[in-house]
Residue frames as a rotation matrix with the C-alpha (Angstrom) as fourth column:
GLN 1
0.696 -0.625 0.354 54.42
-0.596 -0.229 0.769 96.56
-0.400 -0.747 -0.532 114.79
ALA 2
0.274 -0.722 -0.635 57.83
-0.715 0.288 -0.637 95.41
0.643 0.629 -0.437 113.44
GLN 3
0.990 -0.138 -0.012 59.28
0.119 0.797 0.592 92.10
-0.072 -0.587 0.806 114.70
LEU 4
0.356 -0.932 0.069 62.91
-0.794 -0.340 -0.504 92.65
0.493 0.124 -0.861 115.70
VAL 5
0.977 -0.099 -0.189 65.11
0.148 0.953 0.265 89.62
0.154 -0.287 0.946 116.39
GLU 6
0.472 -0.852 0.227 68.46
-0.881 -0.460 0.108 89.91
0.012 -0.251 -0.968 118.16
SER 7
0.919 -0.310 -0.243 71.36
0.277 0.947 -0.162 87.46
0.281 0.081 0.956 117.96
GLY 8
0.246 -0.950 0.192 74.97
0.029 -0.190 -0.981 87.24
0.969 0.247 -0.019 119.03
GLY 9
0.461 -0.076 0.884 74.77
-0.840 -0.360 0.406 87.39
0.287 -0.930 -0.230 122.85
GLY 10
0.563 -0.310 -0.766 76.67
0.278 0.944 -0.178 84.95
0.779 -0.113 0.617 125.04
LEU 11
0.929 -0.312 -0.198 79.32
0.211 0.008 0.977 84.51
-0.304 -0.950 0.073 127.61
VAL 12
0.511 -0.798 0.318 82.69
0.309 -0.174 -0.935 86.28
0.802 0.576 0.158 127.19
GLN 13
0.128 -0.624 -0.771 85.73
0.991 0.055 0.119 86.97
-0.032 -0.780 0.625 129.34
PRO 14
0.743 0.012 -0.669 86.59
0.179 -0.967 0.182 90.49
-0.645 -0.255 -0.720 130.42
GLY 15
-0.227 -0.817 -0.530 88.44
-0.352 -0.438 0.827 92.22
-0.908 0.374 -0.188 127.61
GLY 16
-0.640 0.032 0.768 86.76
0.552 0.714 0.431 90.14
-0.534 0.700 -0.475 124.97
SER 17
-0.810 0.330 -0.484 84.45
-0.527 -0.772 0.355 91.00
-0.256 0.543 0.800 122.19
LEU 18
-0.405 0.720 0.563 81.05
0.574 0.680 -0.456 90.26
-0.711 0.139 -0.689 120.96
ARG 19
-0.968 0.152 -0.202 78.99
-0.249 -0.702 0.667 91.36
-0.040 0.696 0.717 117.99
LEU 20
-0.364 0.925 0.110 75.18
0.262 0.215 -0.941 91.69
-0.894 -0.314 -0.320 118.39
SER 21
-0.986 0.150 0.066 72.96
0.039 -0.174 0.984 91.63
0.159 0.973 0.165 115.27
CYS 22
-0.418 0.904 -0.086 69.32
0.149 -0.025 -0.988 92.61
-0.896 -0.426 -0.125 114.97
ALA 23
-0.985 0.148 0.084 67.06
0.078 -0.048 0.996 92.16
0.151 0.988 0.036 111.97
ALA 24
-0.462 0.881 -0.103 63.53
-0.469 -0.342 -0.814 93.37
-0.752 -0.328 0.571 111.39
SER 25
-0.721 0.328 0.611 60.91
0.608 0.722 0.330 91.33
-0.333 0.609 -0.720 109.60
GLY 26
0.409 0.912 0.003 58.47
0.787 -0.352 -0.506 93.12
-0.461 0.210 -0.862 107.27
ILE 27
-0.157 -0.341 0.927 58.73
0.769 -0.631 -0.102 96.37
0.620 0.697 0.361 105.34
PHE 28
0.726 0.286 -0.625 59.46
0.643 -0.604 0.470 99.18
-0.243 -0.743 -0.623 107.70
SER 29
0.236 -0.660 0.713 61.35
0.409 -0.598 -0.689 102.38
0.882 0.454 0.129 107.55
PHE 30
0.654 -0.045 -0.755 63.15
0.751 -0.083 0.655 103.08
-0.092 -0.996 -0.020 110.73
TYR 31
0.711 -0.420 0.564 64.68
-0.072 -0.841 -0.536 106.53
0.699 0.341 -0.628 110.97
SER 32
0.030 -0.727 0.686 66.44
-0.957 -0.219 -0.189 105.48
0.288 -0.651 -0.702 114.04
MET 33
0.667 0.100 -0.738 67.68
0.051 0.983 0.179 102.00
0.743 -0.157 0.651 115.20
GLY 34
0.012 -0.700 0.714 69.51
-0.818 -0.417 -0.396 101.39
0.574 -0.579 -0.578 118.44
TRP 35
-0.096 -0.125 -0.988 70.47
0.412 0.898 -0.154 99.17
0.906 -0.422 -0.034 121.41
TYR 36
0.330 0.207 0.921 69.36
-0.825 -0.411 0.388 99.47
0.459 -0.888 0.035 125.07
ARG 37
-0.376 -0.359 -0.854 70.40
0.113 0.897 -0.427 97.25
0.920 -0.257 -0.297 127.91
GLN 38
0.483 0.527 0.699 69.07
-0.711 -0.229 0.665 96.32
0.511 -0.818 0.264 131.34
ALA 39
-0.620 -0.689 -0.375 71.20
-0.180 0.590 -0.787 94.81
0.764 -0.420 -0.490 134.13
PRO 40
-0.003 0.647 -0.762 69.54
0.771 0.487 0.410 93.11
0.637 -0.586 -0.501 137.12
GLY 41
0.120 0.150 -0.981 68.18
0.923 -0.381 0.055 95.63
-0.366 -0.912 -0.184 139.50
ARG 42
-0.682 -0.392 -0.617 68.88
0.170 -0.906 0.388 98.59
-0.711 0.159 0.685 137.26
GLN 43
0.416 0.855 -0.311 66.80
-0.131 -0.282 -0.950 100.60
-0.900 0.436 -0.006 134.81
ARG 44
0.414 -0.176 0.893 66.97
0.863 0.388 -0.323 100.07
-0.290 0.905 0.312 131.10
GLU 45
0.276 -0.413 -0.868 69.46
-0.054 -0.908 0.415 102.40
-0.960 -0.068 -0.273 129.47
LEU 46
0.975 0.014 -0.221 70.48
-0.216 -0.163 -0.963 103.59
-0.049 0.987 -0.155 126.07
VAL 47
0.310 -0.887 0.343 73.66
0.568 0.462 0.681 101.94
-0.762 -0.016 0.647 124.81
ALA 48
-0.805 -0.520 -0.286 73.82
0.017 -0.501 0.865 103.49
-0.593 0.692 0.412 121.21
LYS 49
0.372 0.892 0.258 71.60
0.398 0.097 -0.912 104.56
-0.839 0.442 -0.319 118.47
ILE 50
-0.809 -0.588 0.000 72.09
0.221 -0.305 0.926 105.45
-0.545 0.749 0.377 114.74
THR 51
0.188 0.863 -0.468 69.87
-0.295 -0.405 -0.866 107.27
-0.937 0.301 0.178 112.33
THR 52
0.787 0.197 0.584 69.24
0.459 0.445 -0.769 106.45
-0.412 0.873 0.260 108.63
GLY 53
0.868 -0.487 0.097 71.90
-0.256 -0.607 -0.752 109.08
0.425 0.628 -0.652 107.72
GLY 54
0.307 -0.824 -0.477 74.41
0.485 0.567 -0.666 107.51
0.818 -0.027 0.574 109.95
SER 55
-0.041 -0.225 0.973 74.41
-0.647 -0.737 -0.198 109.93
0.762 -0.637 -0.116 112.90
THR 56
-0.021 -0.082 -0.996 75.38
0.428 0.900 -0.083 108.12
0.903 -0.429 0.016 116.06
ASN 57
0.189 0.021 0.982 74.94
-0.786 -0.596 0.164 108.54
0.589 -0.803 -0.096 119.84
TYR 58
-0.158 -0.408 -0.899 76.64
0.252 0.864 -0.436 106.56
0.955 -0.296 -0.034 122.51
ALA 59
0.973 0.186 -0.135 76.30
0.148 -0.059 0.987 106.21
0.176 -0.981 -0.085 126.31
ASP 60
0.460 -0.841 0.286 79.45
-0.837 -0.518 -0.177 107.67
0.297 -0.158 -0.942 127.93
SER 61
0.305 -0.382 0.872 80.20
-0.589 0.644 0.488 104.22
-0.748 -0.663 -0.029 129.53
VAL 62
0.566 -0.047 0.823 80.57
0.467 0.841 -0.273 102.57
-0.680 0.539 0.498 126.10
LYS 63
0.922 -0.204 -0.330 82.30
-0.378 -0.663 -0.646 105.35
-0.087 0.720 -0.689 124.02
GLY 64
0.068 -0.976 -0.206 85.50
-0.995 -0.052 -0.082 104.12
0.069 0.211 -0.975 122.41
ARG 65
-0.682 -0.281 0.675 84.60
-0.398 0.917 -0.020 100.41
-0.614 -0.282 -0.737 123.02
PHE 66
-0.128 0.758 0.640 81.29
0.540 0.595 -0.595 99.87
-0.832 0.270 -0.485 121.23
THR 67
-0.849 -0.198 -0.491 80.44
-0.303 -0.579 0.757 100.63
-0.434 0.791 0.431 117.64
ILE 68
0.045 0.944 0.326 76.92
0.208 0.310 -0.928 100.74
-0.977 0.110 -0.182 116.16
SER 69
-0.857 -0.249 -0.451 76.19
-0.398 -0.235 0.887 100.30
-0.327 0.939 0.103 112.46
ARG 70
-0.001 0.931 0.365 73.28
-0.071 0.364 -0.929 99.52
-0.997 -0.027 0.066 110.30
ASP 71
-0.924 -0.124 0.361 72.25
0.311 0.303 0.901 98.16
-0.221 0.945 -0.241 106.92
ASN 72
-0.502 0.797 -0.335 69.26
-0.588 -0.599 -0.543 100.32
-0.634 -0.076 0.770 105.85
ALA 73
-0.364 0.386 -0.848 68.42
-0.786 0.361 0.502 97.93
0.500 0.849 0.172 102.92
LYS 74
-0.531 0.121 -0.838 68.12
0.226 0.974 -0.002 95.06
0.817 -0.190 -0.545 105.35
ASN 75
0.456 0.609 0.649 66.56
-0.510 -0.419 0.751 97.03
0.729 -0.674 0.119 108.25
ALA 76
0.667 -0.316 -0.674 69.35
0.584 0.784 0.210 95.62
0.462 -0.534 0.708 110.33
VAL 77
0.619 -0.474 0.626 71.48
-0.611 -0.791 0.005 97.07
0.493 -0.385 -0.780 113.10
TYR 78
0.458 -0.610 -0.647 74.69
0.475 0.783 -0.401 95.86
0.751 -0.124 0.648 114.65
LEU 79
0.854 -0.233 0.465 76.63
-0.492 -0.651 0.577 96.45
0.169 -0.722 -0.671 117.78
GLN 80
0.353 -0.805 -0.476 80.30
0.314 0.581 -0.751 95.62
0.881 0.116 0.458 117.91
MET 81
0.908 0.037 0.418 81.44
-0.376 -0.369 0.850 95.38
0.185 -0.929 -0.321 121.53
ASN 82
0.264 -0.924 -0.277 85.12
0.211 0.336 -0.918 95.42
0.941 0.184 0.283 122.36
SER 83
-0.735 -0.637 0.232 87.02
-0.081 -0.257 -0.963 95.57
0.673 -0.727 0.137 125.61
LEU 84
0.288 0.950 -0.118 84.02
-0.064 0.142 0.988 94.14
0.955 -0.277 0.101 127.46
LYS 85
-0.741 -0.412 0.531 83.85
-0.493 -0.204 -0.846 94.70
0.456 -0.888 -0.052 131.22
PRO 86
-0.779 0.500 -0.379 81.72
0.607 0.754 -0.253 92.79
0.159 -0.427 -0.890 133.76
GLU 87
-0.514 0.614 -0.599 79.55
0.100 -0.650 -0.753 95.94
-0.852 -0.447 0.272 134.12
ASP 88
-0.616 0.330 -0.716 78.41
-0.788 -0.293 0.542 95.42
-0.031 0.898 0.440 130.60
THR 89
-0.934 0.349 -0.082 76.55
0.351 0.936 -0.008 92.32
0.074 -0.036 -0.997 131.66
ALA 90
-0.448 0.850 -0.278 72.89
-0.492 -0.493 -0.718 92.86
-0.747 -0.185 0.639 130.84
VAL 91
-0.004 0.542 0.840 70.14
0.803 0.502 -0.320 91.88
-0.596 0.674 -0.437 128.52
TYR 92
-0.805 -0.303 -0.510 70.55
-0.085 -0.791 0.605 93.91
-0.587 0.531 0.611 125.31
TYR 93
0.120 0.950 0.288 67.54
0.536 0.182 -0.825 95.08
-0.836 0.253 -0.487 123.36
CYS 94
-0.864 -0.371 0.339 67.32
0.482 -0.420 0.769 96.19
-0.143 0.828 0.542 119.89
THR 95
0.037 0.850 -0.526 64.96
0.326 -0.507 -0.798 98.99
-0.945 -0.142 -0.296 118.85
GLY 96
-0.714 -0.152 0.684 63.55
0.700 -0.197 0.687 100.41
0.030 0.969 0.246 115.72
THR 97
-0.297 0.629 -0.718 61.78
0.394 -0.604 -0.692 103.78
-0.869 -0.489 -0.068 115.57
GLU 98
-0.339 0.316 0.886 59.38
0.929 -0.035 0.368 104.76
0.147 0.948 -0.282 112.82
ARG 99
-0.863 0.168 -0.477 58.39
-0.037 -0.962 -0.272 108.42
-0.504 -0.217 0.836 112.16
LEU 100
-0.462 0.801 0.381 54.66
0.880 0.360 0.311 108.21
0.112 0.479 -0.871 111.59
PRO 101
-0.334 0.392 0.857 52.13
0.189 -0.863 0.468 111.10
0.923 0.319 0.214 111.04
ILE 102
0.726 0.685 0.053 50.76
0.086 -0.167 0.982 110.55
0.682 -0.709 -0.180 114.50
GLY 103
0.573 -0.612 0.545 54.31
-0.806 -0.301 0.510 110.59
-0.148 -0.732 -0.665 116.11
ASP 104
-0.375 -0.830 -0.414 57.21
-0.797 0.517 -0.314 108.25
0.474 0.212 -0.855 116.64
PHE 105
0.774 0.566 0.283 56.68
-0.633 0.705 0.322 104.65
-0.018 -0.428 0.903 117.35
THR 106
-0.276 -0.961 -0.024 59.38
-0.942 0.276 -0.192 102.34
0.191 -0.031 -0.981 118.65
SER 107
0.785 0.425 -0.451 59.43
-0.400 0.903 0.154 98.61
0.473 0.059 0.879 118.33
TRP 108
0.119 -0.713 0.691 61.49
-0.967 0.075 0.243 96.34
-0.225 -0.698 -0.680 120.62
GLY 109
-0.168 -0.203 -0.965 63.18
-0.358 0.924 -0.132 93.01
0.918 0.323 -0.228 120.30
GLN 110
0.816 0.529 -0.234 62.96
-0.064 0.486 0.872 90.42
0.575 -0.696 0.430 123.00
GLY 111
0.604 -0.641 0.472 66.54
-0.792 -0.419 0.444 90.78
-0.087 -0.643 -0.761 124.06
THR 112
0.635 -0.488 -0.599 69.64
0.147 0.838 -0.526 88.88
0.759 0.246 0.603 124.17
GLN 113
0.946 -0.322 -0.047 71.84
0.026 -0.070 0.997 88.10
-0.324 -0.944 -0.057 127.25
VAL 114
0.322 -0.941 0.105 75.41
-0.089 -0.141 -0.986 89.30
0.943 0.308 -0.129 127.36
THR 115
0.992 -0.090 -0.091 77.36
0.108 0.212 0.971 88.00
-0.068 -0.973 0.220 130.24
VAL 116
0.328 -0.938 0.111 80.98
-0.337 -0.226 -0.914 89.26
0.883 0.262 -0.390 130.89
SER 117
0.749 -0.118 0.652 82.75
-0.633 0.162 0.757 87.11
-0.195 -0.980 0.047 133.43
SER 118
-0.222 -0.853 -0.473 85.90
-0.831 0.419 -0.365 85.01
0.510 0.313 -0.802 133.93
């Protein structure tokens, strides 16, 4: 199982920006990497994901504000978050999905807190 480590979370005012980073240790080939988030009392939800070829998918709530990108050579994924809102407050988790002969396997990071508050 890959070890994924997130960084870049913190406290930011509404309207501000943050950039989350996630790097995987070891030699893995993730066909898809992404970001999920979980706010208190709510289910974990997909924020954005990106394939090796660069195809992206975003939650409707973040379209136009968040941008996901990745560095395939480094097995790293990034999330640029602009125009942040209080409702973006959550723990953000990085994921990496491998396509194995037995099926897809997804590894998760431990999460980084993002708090949007004045």
